[in-house]
C-alpha positions, -999 to 999 in steps of 0.1 A, spaced: -97 422 -51 -119 395 -68 -87 380 -82 -72 377 -47 -104 362 -34 -102 336 -62 -66 328 -56 -71 323 -19 -100 299 -25 -83 281 -54 -51 274 -34 -71 258 -6 -91 237 -30 -60 228 -51 -41 217 -20 -66 190 -14 -77 183 -50 -42 173 -62 -37 147 -34 -72 131 -32 -91 110 -58 -112 137 -74 -121 135 -111 -89 139 -131 -66 147 -102 -47 114 -101 -38 114 -138 -18 146 -134 20 146 -128 18 175 -103 31 161 -71 57 188 -69 31 215 -72 10 197 -46 39 195 -22 48 232 -27 12 243 -20 11 222 11 46 231 24 40 269 20 3 269 27 7 291 58 28 317 39 4 318 10 -26 322 33 -10 351 52 0 369 21 -34 366 4 -54 373 36 -33 403 44 -36 417 9 -74 412 9 -78 427 44 -57 457 35 -77 464 3 -110 461 21 -98 484 48 -84 510 23 -114 511 -1 -140 514 26 -121 536 50 -150 561 51 -177 534 55 -169 519 88 -200 498 91 -199 485 56 -162 477 59 -168 456 90 -197 437 74 -176 429 43 -146 418 64 -169 396 86 -186 380 56 -153 373 39 -137 358 70 -168 337 78 -169 323 42 -132 315 43 -134 299 78 -162 277 67 -143 265 36 -110 261 54 -124 241 83 -147 221 60 -117 210 40 -94 204 69 -119 184 89 -137 165 62 -117 162 30 -80 155 40 -66 120 41 -55 123 76 -89 133 89 -106 105 69 -82 76 77 -70 78 113 -42 57 129 -50 31 155 -56 45 190 -54 11 207 -29 -14 192 -35 -49 205 -19 -82 195 -24 -118 205 -17 -153 193 -49 -161 174 -72 -189 185 -87 -195 151 -124 -197 145 -139 -201 110 -144 -164 105 -109 -155 115 -93 -183 95 -105 -169 62 -92 -133 68 -63 -122 46 -33 -110 65 1 -95 57 27 -115 75 63 -108 83 91 -126 102 120 -107 116 147 -123 138 125 -153 145 94 -133 155 63 -135 133 35 -110 131 3 -108 110 -18 -78 101 -53 -83 87 -58 -62 56 -93 -53 67 -77 -32 95 -47 -20 75 -70 -10 46 -87 16 68 -56 28 88 -32 27 58 -3 24 82 6 7 115 38 12 133 52 -17 152 83 -34 165 90 -70 153 121 -89 162 136 -58 177 132 -38 145 108 -8 141 86 -14 110 59 5 91 32 -19 78 12 -2 51 -18 -9 28 -35 11 1 -69 -2 -9 -71 18 -41 -40 0 -54 -44 -32 -33 -8 -27 -23 5 -41 9 41 -31 18 63 -33 49 92 -9 54 119 -3 80 111 28 100 148 38 101 155 69 80 191 80 81 196 60 112 166 75 131 133 59 138 108 81 118 71 89 123 49 92 92 14 106 86 -9 100 57 -11 131 34 -30 119 4 -22 100 -28 -4 103 -61 -16 83 -92 -41 66 -68 -13 55 -44 -11 66 -8 16 91 2 31 95 37 49 125 51 78 121 76 78 142 107 114 153 105 119 168 70 82 168 59 92 149 28 65 128 9 70 91 4 51 67 -20 35 37 -4 39 13 -33 76 17 -37 89 33 -5 104 61 -26 106 97 -15 90 117 -43 90 152 -29 109 172 -3 144 173 11 149 136 10 136 131 -26 153 102 -43 158 81 -11 140 48 -6 128 31 25 142 -4 32 117 -30 22 109 -58 47 99 -91 29 62 -99 35 36 -124 25 -1 -121 18 -20 -152 31 -51 -163 48 -47 -162 86 -52 -200 87 -24 -206 62 -1 -181 80 -7 -197 114 -1 -231 101 34 -220 92 39 -196 122 18 -210 151 33 -185 176 27 -155 154 12 -124 170 -19 -111 152 -31 -76 152 -65 -72 168 -93 -47 158 -92 -13 175 -127 -9 191 -127 28 182 -130 20 145 -155 -9 143 -178 9 119 -149 18 95 -137 -18 95 -172 -29 86 -170 -9 53 -141 -32 42 -158 -65 50 -162 -73 13 -130 -57 1 -105 -86 5 -127 -110 -14 -130 -86 -43 -167 -79 -37 -164 -42 -30 -187 -20 -51 -168 13 -49 -153 26 -82 -119 29 -66 -118 -5 -47 -139 -28 -70 -124 -57 -89 -125 -65 -126 -131 -102 -127 -118 -105 -162 -81 -107 -168 -58 -78 -178 -82 -50 -171 -74 -19 -151 -88 -32 -118 -79 -69 -125 -59 -86 -98 -23 -95 -107 8 -109 -89 38 -87 -94 71 -105 -88 104 -87 -82 133 -108 -94 158 -80 -88 158 -42 -90 157 -43 -128 137 -74 -135 100 -77 -127 72 -99 -140 34 -97 -140 12 -127 -136 -26 -129 -140 -44 -139 -108 -71 -157 -127 -45 -177 -146 -28 -189 -113 -62 -198 -97 -71 -219 -128 -37 -237 -132 -27 -238 -95 9 -236 -104 28 -215 -130 64 -221 -140 84 -195 -158 119 -186 -169 129 -150 -165 162 -141 -181 176 -175 -174 162 -177 -139 134 -203 -133 104 -191 -113 75 -210 -98 42 -196 -85 18 -216 -64 -16 -210 -47 -30 -229 -18 -65 -245 -18 -80 -214 0 -74 -194 -32 -60 -166 -11 -25 -177 -1 0 -175 -29 38 -180 -31 66 -172 -56 99 -189 -55 132 -190 -74 130 -226 -87 166 -237 -81 189 -245 -53 226 -238 -48 244 -207 -59 240 -189 -92 272 -205 -107 263 -240 -98 225 -238 -95 203 -268 -101 172 -259 -120 139 -274 -109 108 -278 -131 77 -284 -110 43 -300 -117 13 -302 -94 10 -335 -76 -23 -329 -57 -40 -300 -41 -13 -294 -15 20 -307 -30 41 -306 -62 70 -326 -76 101 -317 -95 108 -335 -127 145 -339 -121 144 -360 -89 107 -367 -84 110 -352 -49 78 -340 -32 74 -304 -21 48 -284 -3 32 -255 -21 51 -233 5 84 -244 -11 97 -271 13 108 -305 2 92 -332 24 101 -364 5 128 -376 -19 164 -369 -28 160 -332 -20 142 -337 13 149 -308 37 157 -282 11 136 -250 11 132 -228 -20 143 -192 -18 113 -169 -19 109 -142 -46 91 -111 -33 56 -111 -47 26 -89 -43 -11 -91 -52 -25 -58 -65 -45 -41 -92 -30 -41 -127 -31 -3 -130 -10 1 -99 16 -25 -106 22 -12 -141 21 24 -131 50 20 -106 68 -9 -123 66 1 -160 93 -23 -171 75 -53 -157 67 -78 -184 34 -97 -186 35 -135 -185 15 -147 -215 20 -184 -219 15 -197 -254 
């Protein structure tokens, strides 16, 4: 019987331990075990509880009072542990979804202007989501340009991602279930499969191997976003979570003190900020954030494809472009240099471009560079989920 007691308590503890950031848990490749424990938790409980109850009843069949006491003590201890775990230690209980979702076109004041947002544009409609709010909720479901979207953020990885909510042609609902290798995981309501936030990949369950469609997004200050999209709707705080938002006041600037959400100010450390650029499915590049802030512009050539990264004067709004125009067969390569704090020039024609990739003067006036999808995140996260990405180390 002691073994059954131990198994019962261990399975409840393991179910949470494996998907939450406890010491050692996130270095383990045990997501399939975690999924199995969660998926069959009710069956495991019933079998173990039934077995323990039967043994207590059988062994103490002549000691009615003692039997009742033992059963009562056991059930009380288990109930305390179960409800303590389910109400205090699960991801879903710690990070709740918005109750009141409000949006408006921002009238900027100095405090709002400096906030970092994730911005998307779909079918001409723009929307922005402050990461201070996303960082607590982890996910916000919305409809933009007529498309249902899932806007997500994981503070431990500093990963902001936007995905289509359509799964096999159906608008899906997700809930936060925990994390794997420090990255948030969501469970879909239909099949109970688990999905990784950083890549949109289903990593456990019936839909394992499928991937959510990525919606292109940008991370910028709200002021920079609104200067490009003055009619953008902006997510407003849910008054039910004012205290929780307050805990993330220093997060976006890198001044958080928590072990999981702090920033290494030095380059190429585990919690250093980097920019991960996706050139295509098989080609990715890693750039040091400090390097970009210092140089203001970085030019690169990735397997024959010219890339340029820029950062605006606010030191928050960054951009990555494919530095050419025309199609791949007849593309015209562009080599950029910084002109002043807000513009750059290409060496071929001397045309003047904004740091947002739009040519405003010269022979190429009116041309806009094609964006490369780029994300700011912690080095450990980007290299964990994009192991083939190569670091940019300029000589």
